[in-house]
N, C-alpha and C positions, 0 to 999 in steps of 0.2 A: 504494500500500500504506500502511496506517496505520503511522505511526512508532512506535518502541518507547517505552515510558514511560522517563523520565530515569533511574530506578533500575536499569533493565536494560541492562547494558553488553556482554553477550556477543555474539559474532559468529555470525550464522546466515544461511541462504539468504534469510531474510525481512528482515534488517536488516544492511546492510553498512556498514563504516566509510567515512566521507567521504574519507579519504586514499586508500583502495583505489579508490574510484570516480573520484577525480581521475586516477589512473594509467590506469584502464580507459578513461576518457573520452578521454585523449590518444591512446591506441592506436586507439580506435574512430573518432575524428575523422580520423585519417590514412587509415583503411581505408574506412569506409562512412558517414560522417556525412551526406553529401549525399543518398545514397540513402535512409538511414533517415529523415531529416527529411521527404523527399518522400513516404515510405510512411506515416508515422505522424502527422506534424504536431506531435509533442511528445515530450519525452524520457521515459524510464522513470520509474516512481514512486520509484525509489531515487535519483534525482538526475540526474546528467549522463551516465548510461550510454546507450550506443548499441549497436545490433546489431553483433556482431563476426562476420565471415564468414571461415571458414577452409576452404580447399579442398585436398584431397589427390587425387592420381591414382595408382591402384595397378594395375599390369599383372598378368595371370595368370602363373603360373610356366610356363616353356617346356617343350615336349615332354611335356605331360600327356595324360591320356586324354580322351575326348570330353566336352564340357562337360555338367555336370549340369543346366545351365539349358536344355538342349534345343537347343544350337547357337547361342546368342547370341554375336554377334561385336562388337556395338557396346558402348559403355561404359554401365554402369548408374550413374545418378546417385542418390546417397543424400542426402537432406536431413533435418536434425534441427531441430525447432522445440520451444520450451518455455521453461523457466525456467533457473535457475542450475545445476541438475543437468545439463541438456543442454549448457549453455555450458562446463562443466568448471570452474566457479568453485572457487577455493581448493584446486586440485590442480595441482601443477606437473607435468602429464602430458597426454597426448593424451586428449581426451574420448571417450566411448563412440561417438559418431557416426563419427569417423574410424576408430576401432578396428573397428567393425562393418563398414565398407566394406572395410577391409584383409582381415578374416577372410572376408568374402563372396567377395572376389576369389580368395583361395586355395582356398576350398572349391568354388566353382562354376566356376572357370576362366574368369572374365570380368574385363574391366577395369572399375574402379569409380572414381567421383569422389564426394567427400563435401563437403557444404556445411553448416556449423553456424550456425544462426540463433537459437540460444538466447539469451535476454535475462534476466539476473539480476533477480529481483524481479517478473517478470510474473505476473499472475493469468490465469485462463482467460478472463475478460472482455477483458483487454488483448490476449491472443493472438487471440481471436475478432475483435476490432475490426481488428487488422492483417490478418487473413485475408479480411475482407469489404470492405476498402478498396483500390481500385486503386493500384498503386505498386510500388516495387522489392521489398518484402518478398513480396508476393503473386506477383510475377513469378518470384522465385527458387523459391518453393514449386511453382509451375506446372511447373518443369523436372524435378521429382522423378519417378523411377521407383519409388523406395521412400521413404516418408516415415515418420520416427520422431517420435513425439509424447510428451512428458512434461510435464504441466501439471496444476495444481490445488492443490498444497500451499500456495501463497501465498494462496489463497482463504480459508484458515482462520487466517491471521495474526491477525485481530481476536479470535479465541478464546483466544489464548495467554495474554493477561493475565487472562482470566476463571478459567482453571484448572478442575479437576474440580468444585469446589464451586459454581462459578457458571455452569456450562454443561452441563446434562443433555441428553438426546437431543433434546428439544424446542427446545433452543438451537442445536445444531449441524446438525440435519437440513436446514433450509432451505439452508444454505451448501453442504453436500455434494451435495444434489440439484441445485443450480444448477451446480456444477462438472461433474457428470455430464452435464447437459443441454448445457452449453457445449462439452464434448468432442464430443458428437454433431454439433453445429453446426460445429465446427472441421473435423471430418473431411468433412462435406458441402461446406464451403467449399473445402477443398483439392481435392476432386474436381471442383468446379465451375470451379476456376481453369484446368483443362485437360481439358475433357470428352472431347476426342478421344483422350487418353491418360491415363486416371485412374490415379493412383499406387496401389501396394500400401501400405497404411497399417498400421503397428504402433503401438499405444498402450500405454504402461506405466502402472502405478500406482506407489506408493511403499512403502518398508519402514517409514518413519515420516514423518509430515508435519512433525514438530518434531525436536529433537535426539534422538540415540539412543546406545546403547552406554554406556560408562563415563562419558563427558562428560555425557550426558543425565541419567543417574541422579545424578551428583554435583551438578549444577546445579539440577535440578528436583525430585528426590526420587522415590521409588518410586510414590507415589500418582499423581503427574502422569504418569509414564511409562505406567502402566496405562491412564490416561484417554486419553493420546495414541495408544496402541495401538488403543483402541476407535474413536477418530476416524479413524485411518488405515484400519482395516478397513471402516468405514462408507463412507468416501470411495472406497476401492478398488472396492467393490461398484458404486457409482454410475458411476465412471469406466469400468469394464468394461461396464456396461449401455449407457452412452452410445456406447462404441466399437462394440459389437456391433450396436446399433440402426442404426449407419451402415455396417455391413458391414466394419468394420475388425477386425483381430486384436488382442485384449487380451493383453498379456504381463505377468504378475504378477512384480514384483520382491520381493514380501514373502517368499515362501518361500526364494528364493536367498540373501537377506540374513539372514532371521530363522528359517528352518525353520518349525516350528509355532508360533513366537512365543517360544520359550524360548532361542533362540540369541543370544548376544551379538554384535552387529554391529560392535564396535569395530575389528576388524582390517580392515574394508572402508571405514572412514570416515577423513576428514581430521581434523586436530587440532581442528577446531571441533565435531566430533561430529555434523555436520549434512550435509556434502556427501561424495560418494564420493572415496576416494583412488584411486591408480593401480590397485590391485587391485580396488576396487569398480567402476571404469569397465570394466576387462577383463571382470568378471563380468556387468555389464549387456550389454556387446556380445555375449558368447557366449550369454547367455540370449535375446537378440533373434534372433541367428542361428539358434538351434535352433527358434525359433517362426516363422521366415519361411516363408510359404506358397510352395509350388512349383506350377507352374513359375514362374520369375522373370518379371517383366513385360517 
């Protein structure tokens, strides 16, 4: 990812503080650095970040009615891939991947396991590279019964310094088109990782590719926020087209966070105005659950 200009000091999903990544690196080294290096060959563009894998196992409640899943007795593996939104960055909470698995277990009367492979700072090109290279990352994705994908916001990071005056539609269209095409290829690669048992894939878009709510308005101004909304809607269209072209389910997060565009998303965002807070992650999980195709895989 392109580094922020020196004068821009705010924290976002696109530019994280070195101190934060030092801490994340230490955790990641303990958990998965060997597997990550084998899978990718190099660290994330944000510095020494590595994939952080978290696993939860949730059992269905006892003495319930017949499973809505059609009688599934085995565990359903939920895998999340994407950027810092997937990873749960800047939220002292459980990310939506684990929350979704827990909610799915309760609703469908199945046991679930969740694996979070979100990497802060990743672009769609970086995720695609990981998906198409044999190694630990791809092997984890191949185990998914349900795959949750959130990627593409970091693809637009180079535009942030341009602003509305410097980036009309002719400027941002190539980048949003590329993001959408990469999403299609990512889903195809996920299915190719385990052709004998292709996962059910749900792909989300974003409520805003940059900061939002009160923080976004205060730091960037109303004109920038209007422009970032245009960018977000344009990329959402391409992400959904890419997902649908690969026979995945596109799940819009725009309306849940922003309504028709007039809703202030501050209550769903962390203090950076960029990443979801605990309430935001709960909302993402419930939105994904409502859109999950039936029967379960």
